[in-house]
C-alpha positions in Angstrom: 0.0 0.0 0.0 2.4 2.7 -1.2 0.4 4.8 -3.7 -2.0 7.3 -2.1 -5.6 5.9 -2.3 -9.0 6.7 -0.9 -10.7 4.3 1.5 -14.2 4.2 2.8 -14.4 2.7 6.3 -17.9 1.9 7.6 -17.8 1.9 11.4 -14.5 3.6 11.4 -14.9 5.0 14.9 -15.1 1.6 16.5 -12.3 -0.4 18.1 -11.0 -2.1 14.9 -12.1 0.7 12.6 -10.2 3.5 14.5 -7.0 1.5 14.5 -7.4 0.8 10.8 -8.1 4.4 10.0 -5.0 5.6 11.9 -2.9 3.1 10.0 -4.3 4.2 6.6 -3.7 7.8 7.4 -0.2 7.1 8.7 0.6 5.5 5.3 -0.6 8.6 3.5 -4.0 7.6 2.3 -7.3 9.5 2.3 -10.1 8.1 4.4 -13.8 8.7 4.8 -15.5 7.3 7.8 -19.3 6.8 8.0 -20.4 6.2 11.6 -23.5 6.8 13.6 -21.6 8.8 16.3 -21.3 12.6 15.9 -18.2 13.8 14.0 -17.1 15.9 17.0 -16.9 12.8 19.1 -15.0 10.8 16.5 -12.4 13.5 15.8 -11.0 13.0 19.3 -9.8 9.5 18.2 -7.6 11.1 15.5 -5.6 13.9 17.1 -2.9 14.1 14.5 -3.6 17.4 12.8 -1.1 16.7 10.0 -3.2 13.7 8.7 -6.6 15.2 9.5 -6.7 17.0 6.1 -7.0 13.5 4.6 -9.7 12.4 6.9 -13.4 13.0 6.3 -15.9 12.0 9.0 -19.6 11.7 8.1 -22.3 10.9 10.6 -24.9 8.4 9.3 -25.9 4.8 8.9 -23.7 2.5 6.9 -26.5 1.7 4.5 -27.5 5.3 3.8 -28.1 5.3 0.1 -27.3 9.0 -0.5 -24.0 8.8 1.4 -23.0 5.6 -0.3 -23.8 7.0 -3.7 -21.6 9.9 -2.9 -18.5 8.1 -1.5 -18.4 4.6 -3.1 -17.4 5.8 -6.6 -14.5 7.7 -5.1 -12.9 4.9 -3.0 -10.3 2.3 -3.9 -11.9 -0.1 -1.4 -14.7 -0.1 1.2 -14.1 -1.8 4.5 -17.3 -2.9 6.2 -16.9 -2.9 10.0 -20.3 -1.5 10.9 -22.7 -3.4 13.1 -25.0 -2.9 16.0 -25.1 -6.2 17.8 -23.0 -8.7 19.7 -24.1 -12.3 20.3 -25.9 -11.8 23.7 -27.7 -8.8 22.4 -28.6 -10.1 18.9 -30.3 -13.2 20.4 -32.7 -10.8 22.3 -33.2 -8.5 19.4 -33.4 -10.8 16.4 -35.6 -8.6 14.2 -33.4 -5.6 14.7 -30.3 -7.7 14.1 -31.7 -8.8 10.8 -32.9 -5.4 9.8 -29.8 -3.5 10.6 -26.9 -5.9 10.1 -28.2 -8.3 7.4 -30.6 -6.2 5.4 -28.3 -3.2 5.8 -25.4 -5.2 4.4 -27.5 -6.4 1.4 -28.5 -2.8 0.7 -24.8 -1.8 0.8 -24.0 -4.6 -1.7 -26.7 -3.5 -4.1 -25.5 0.1 -4.1 -21.8 -1.1 -4.4 -22.8 -3.2 -7.4 -24.5 -0.3 -9.0 -21.6 2.1 -8.3 -19.1 -0.5 -9.5 -17.1 -0.6 -6.2 -13.6 -1.9 -6.8 -13.4 -4.0 -3.7 -15.3 -4.7 -0.5 -13.7 -6.1 2.7 -16.3 -7.7 5.0 -15.3 -8.4 8.6 -17.1 -11.5 9.8 -16.9 -13.6 12.9 -14.6 -16.6 13.0 -15.8 -17.2 16.6 -19.5 -17.8 15.7 -20.1 -18.9 12.1 -18.7 -22.4 12.6 -20.7 -23.4 15.6 -20.0 -26.5 17.6 -16.9 -28.4 16.5 -14.3 -30.9 17.8 -11.7 -29.7 15.4 -8.4 -28.6 17.0 -8.0 -26.0 14.2 -11.0 -24.8 12.1 -10.3 -24.2 8.4 -12.3 -22.1 6.1 -13.7 -25.3 4.6 -15.1 -26.5 7.9 -18.9 -26.8 7.9 -20.7 -23.7 9.2 -23.5 -24.3 11.7 -23.8 -21.2 14.0 -25.7 -21.6 17.2 -26.2 -17.9 17.9 -28.4 -15.4 16.1 -25.3 -13.2 15.7 -23.5 -16.0 13.9 -26.5 -16.8 11.7 -26.6 -13.2 10.6 -22.9 -13.0 9.9 -23.0 -16.2 7.9 -26.0 -15.0 5.9 -24.2 -11.8 5.1 -21.2 -13.8 3.9 -23.5 -15.8 1.6 -24.9 -12.6 0.1 -21.3 -11.4 -0.6 -20.7 -14.6 -2.4 -24.0 -14.2 -4.3 -23.1 -10.7 -5.5 -19.7 -11.8 -6.5 -21.1 -14.7 -8.5 -24.0 -12.8 -10.1 -22.6 -9.3 -10.5 -18.8 -9.8 -10.3 -18.6 -7.6 -7.2 -15.1 -8.1 -5.8 -15.2 -8.9 -2.1 -13.1 -10.6 0.6 -14.5 -11.9 3.9 -12.2 -12.0 6.9 -13.4 -14.3 9.7 -11.8 -12.8 12.7 -10.9 -14.5 16.0 -11.2 -12.5 19.2 -9.4 -9.1 18.7 -8.1 -7.2 21.7 -5.8 -4.3 22.4 -5.7 -0.6 23.3 -8.9 1.2 22.7 -11.2 -1.7 23.3 -14.4 -0.7 25.1 -13.5 -1.9 28.6 -17.1 -1.3 29.9 -18.8 -3.0 27.0 -20.0 -6.6 26.7 -17.5 -7.9 24.2 -13.9 -8.6 24.7 -12.9 -10.9 27.6 -9.4 -9.4 28.1 -10.7 -5.8 28.3 -13.6 -6.6 30.7 -11.5 -8.9 32.9 -8.8 -6.2 33.3 -11.5 -3.6 34.1 -13.1 -5.7 36.8 -9.7 -6.4 38.4 -8.9 -2.7 38.3 -12.2 -1.9 40.0 -11.8 -4.6 42.6 -14.7 -6.7 41.3 -14.7 -10.4 40.7 -13.9 -11.6 37.2 -17.0 -13.3 35.8 -16.5 -16.4 33.7 -19.2 -18.3 31.9 -18.8 -22.0 32.6 -15.9 -23.6 34.4 -13.1 -21.7 32.7 -12.2 -24.5 30.3 -13.7 -22.7 27.2 -10.9 -22.2 24.7 -10.7 -19.2 22.4 -8.3 -17.7 19.8 -7.1 -14.2 20.7 -5.4 -11.8 18.3 -3.8 -8.4 19.0 -5.3 -5.4 17.2 -2.1 -4.5 15.3 -2.1 -8.0 13.7 -5.8 -7.6 12.8 -5.1 -4.3 11.0 -2.2 -5.8 9.1 -4.4 -8.6 7.9 -7.0 -6.1 6.6 -4.3 -4.2 4.7 -3.1 -7.5 3.2 -6.6 -8.3 2.1 -7.0 -4.9 0.5 -3.9 -5.5 -1.6 -4.7 -9.1 -2.4 -5.7 -9.9 -6.0 -5.7 -13.7 -6.0 -8.7 -16.1 -6.3 -9.5 -16.7 -2.6 -12.4 -14.8 -1.1 -12.5 -16.1 2.5 -9.8 -16.0 5.1 -9.6 -17.0 8.8 -7.7 -14.3 10.7 -6.5 -15.5 14.2 -3.5 -16.5 16.2 -3.9 -20.2 15.5 -3.4 -20.8 19.2 -6.0 -21.7 21.7 -6.2 -20.3 25.3 -8.7 -21.3 27.9 -10.4 -18.7 30.0 -8.6 -20.0 33.1 -5.2 -19.7 31.4 -6.2 -16.2 30.2 -6.9 -15.2 33.7 -3.6 -16.6 34.8 -1.7 -14.6 32.2 -3.6 -11.4 33.1 -3.0 -12.2 36.8 0.8 -11.9 36.3 0.3 -8.2 36.2 -1.9 -7.8 39.3 -2.2 -9.0 42.9 -4.5 -12.0 43.4 -8.1 -11.4 42.4 -11.5 -13.2 42.8 -13.1 -15.2 40.0 -16.9 -15.9 39.8 -18.1 -18.8 37.7 -21.5 -18.6 36.0 -23.6 -21.1 34.2 -22.5 -21.8 30.6 -24.6 -19.9 28.0 -26.5 -21.6 25.3 -24.6 -19.8 22.5 -21.1 -20.5 23.8 -19.1 -23.2 22.1 -16.4 -25.1 24.1 -13.6 -24.6 21.6 -12.9 -22.2 18.8 -9.4 -21.9 17.3 -8.8 -20.9 13.7 -6.6 -22.5 11.1 -4.8 -19.5 9.5 -2.8 -21.5 6.9 -4.7 -20.0 4.0 -3.9 -16.4 5.1 -0.3 -17.3 5.6 0.1 -18.7 2.1 -2.1 -16.3 0.2 -2.0 -13.0 2.1 1.6 -13.6 3.3 0.3 -12.6 6.7 0.9 -14.0 10.1 0.5 -12.7 13.6 3.5 -11.1 15.1 2.4 -10.2 18.6 2.1 -13.0 21.1 -0.8 -13.2 23.6 1.5 -12.4 26.5 3.0 -9.4 24.8 -0.4 -8.2 23.7 -1.8 -8.5 27.2 1.1 -6.5 28.6 0.6 -3.8 26.0 -3.1 -3.6 26.7 -2.7 -3.4 30.5 0.0 -0.7 30.1 -2.4 1.3 27.9 -5.4 0.8 30.2 -3.5 1.9 33.3 -2.3 5.0 31.5 -5.8 6.0 30.5 -8.1 7.2 33.2 -5.9 5.7 36.0 -7.3 8.1 38.5 -10.7 6.4 38.4 -9.4 2.9 39.3 -9.7 1.5 42.8 -7.0 -0.5 44.4 -7.3 -4.2 43.8 -9.2 -5.7 46.7 -11.0 -2.5 47.7 -14.7 -2.4 48.1 -16.1 -1.0 44.8 -19.5 0.3 43.9 -19.2 1.4 40.3 -21.9 0.9 37.7 -22.3 -2.8 36.8 -19.9 -4.1 34.2 -21.5 -6.7 32.0 -19.7 -10.0 31.6 -17.8 -10.2 28.3 -18.7 -12.1 25.2 -16.3 -15.1 25.1 -16.2 -15.9 21.4 
């Protein structure tokens, strides 16, 4: 990615999106963000005044026809990171999940086809589309049988991308992400085990774990996620689907142990396993290694250290000492995908 290009990032103010936008700007590209949040709030995420003249922030929905008609013809690629649900929320709001995330994506595809978009990068969920499996490593060819509403919607969106590619020759690549983490992740949200575990520890609250802690997941540092997206943008080969993860499985108990190396002892609270949690999900990233020439560079231990250092340096005054009696607003338990 050396020549200056223009990229449209849908959901560019989110955790992954903001990291991607900063990287694109750093490499000298022009970027347009379409996001539901007000532009004044989003601007704070991009303080570098030198690059701000190449950044355009537009408030709106990712399927807004007028906005897409305006920006799609100008961009070298569109990266679709927008979405309004996580697994525990989508199962309670199935109609909204379909209307916003699936129908909105299909509308985006229809406009992209009409406007002859050069390439669409869709960020899917490697943690939910495969469903229950006994595989040690899950390849892209593994059967898909999601057990959550979120996973069903993500898989359906993938199918529509394939349909538009086949019928209308709309170039697209789907990236099935593992569990991304790193600086900037919403520590008070309901997604991102590492971020929420760290926040609970800092506030003197028990770390809540769904199940007995043996659930195994695949965690990937945000810098490696961004690098994979950039590789996918540049990729011109025949593959259209890639798993993006570490290729290494870590149980929730082991994850707590690694986080615990940075803190005094803390309490863990075990909850009943949820119906949409699978016991193991670790992605086979061989295809991305061989075709995208991408591989993760930051280990889980290094990534956790970086995240905790960042978290302690941001808003440290609000944290209570570990073990103190805390009465903050309730922090939801994280999605463990």
